[in-house]
N, C-alpha and C positions, 0 to 999 in steps of 0.2 A: 600349484599350491599357493603361490603368491597372489594370483588373481582371486582365488577363493577367499583368502584372508582379507584382501582389500575390499572385496564385495561385502564380506561379513561386517567389517568395520564401518563402511559407509551405510549399510543397512541399519546397524545398531545406532549410529549417530542420529539418524532421523527419528528413530524410535525413542530416543532419550530426551526429547523436548520436555522440559519441566514446566508444567502449568502452575503459575504462581497464584497465590491468594493474597489478599490484603488491599491496600489502597491502590488506586490507579497508578500512582507514581511508583509504588513498590513493585507492581506487576511489570511495568516498563523496565525498571532497574534490573530485574531478574531476566527479562526477556532479551534485552539488547545484547548482552554478552553471548547469549545463545545464537542470536541472529548472526553476530560477527563470526562465531565459530562455524556456522552453517555455510557462510559464503567465503570464508578465508581460503585463499589459494585456488578457488574455483574461477576460471577465467570466463565461463559462459554466462552472459548476461541473462538469458532466458531462464536458465537453471536457478540463478541467484534470485531473480524476481519472483519466480514460482515459490521458492522456499520462504522468502520473506512474506509473501501473501499468505501462505499456509500457516506460518508461525503466528502471524497476527490474528488470523481467523481462529486458530485453535485457542490462543490465549484469551481473546476478548469475546469471541462468539458473535461478532458483528454480522450483519446481513450480507455485506459484500466488501471485499478487499481486493484491490487489484491495481494494475498499472496500465497507463496509456503512454505510448511512445510517439514522438513526433516523426512522421514520415511524409514527405511530400506536402508539407504545410498543413497537415492534419494530425490530430491525435488519433492513433490507431490502437485498438485494444491489444493489450499484452497479457501476460500471465495474471490470473485472478482466481479467487475462490468465491463461490456464491452463484446466484441465478445467472442465466444468460444476460449479456449486457449489450449496450450500444457498441457498434464496431468502429465507427468513425465520428469524430467531433471536430468541428471547425473552430478556429481561434476566435475567442470572444463569446462562444455559444455555451450556455449552461454553466454549471459551476466549474467543471474541468476546463473548458475553453476560456473561462474568465480568469481562472488561476494562472493558466498559461499566459494569457495576454498581459496580466498585471504582474507576473513573475513574483507572486506572493501566495502564501497559504490563505485559504478561505474556510471559515467555519460557518456553516449554515444551520441554525437551530431548527428551521422548518422549511423544507425545500419548496413547499407550496407557495411560500411568500418570496421566493427568489425569482426575480424577473428573468424569463427565458429559460427556466429550469427544464432540463431534458429528462423526462421520466422513463428511464430504462426499466425500472421496476416500480409498480404501483405500491409496493411494500415499503419503499424507501421514504423515510420521514425527515431524518437529519443527515448531514454530510460534512465531511472535512476533505479538502483536497490540498495536497502539498506538492509544489513543483520540485522537480529534480533539476538543479541548476549547476552547471559547470562553466567556469570562465565567463560568467555573466550571460550565459545562454541557457534557456530552458530546453531540456532534452526530453522531458516527459513529466508525468504527474503520478503521484500515489493518490488513489481515490478510495475513500472508505464511507460506506453507507450504513445507517442503522434504521431499524423499525421504530425506534424511540425518539421522541421529540427532544431537542436540546441536549443530546448525549455528549457531544464533543465540546472541548474547552481548550484553554491555553496549555494545560498539561499535555493533552493529546498533541497539540501543535508542536510543543517543545520536543517531545520524544519522537514523533514521526519525522520531524525535520532532522533530528539526529540520525535516525535510521536511514533516510534517503541520502545522507552524506556518506554513508558506508558503501553505497552502490558504485561500482567501478564500470565505466563505459569503455 
C-alpha cells in the first residue's frame, strides 16, 4: 500500500505544474518554486534535468530546452524537450561551446549572425545558453532555442541562471 500511495503522490506532483500567465518575470517567479519542489530530495541528476527541461518547455513553449553535460572534453547531449539535437559539441564551437569556453551566459538574438553557429534545427532563430558552474568549473550548459528572433533578454538570463544554481551534481 505504501508503494501505491507514493506512486500516486509522485504522479500527481508532476501533473500539478501550474502554468502561469502574466509578464515574463511573473511567469518565472511562479515557475521557480515549482522547479525547486520537483527536484527537492531527488538525487538523480538526469531525472532533475529532465523535469527542469519539461517545466521550462511547458511554461514558455520554446522550440527547444535542454542540457549538455561535459564528458571527455565535449558537451554531450543530456535531457531535453524539443526536436532531435546535436549530440556532441566541442569547446568554443557554436553558442553552447562558446558559453562553455567563456564561462558566461550568451544571448543570441539571431543565430544566423553568430559566427560558427551550429544549426541543430533550421527552425531555431534565437538562443540563450547558460553555463552550469560549480567551484569555478563549467559542468554543462542549459540551452534554449526559439523560432522567434530576439526573444531572449536579461530577464531570461537572470532567472535561468537562478534555475541552474538549483541543480545538484
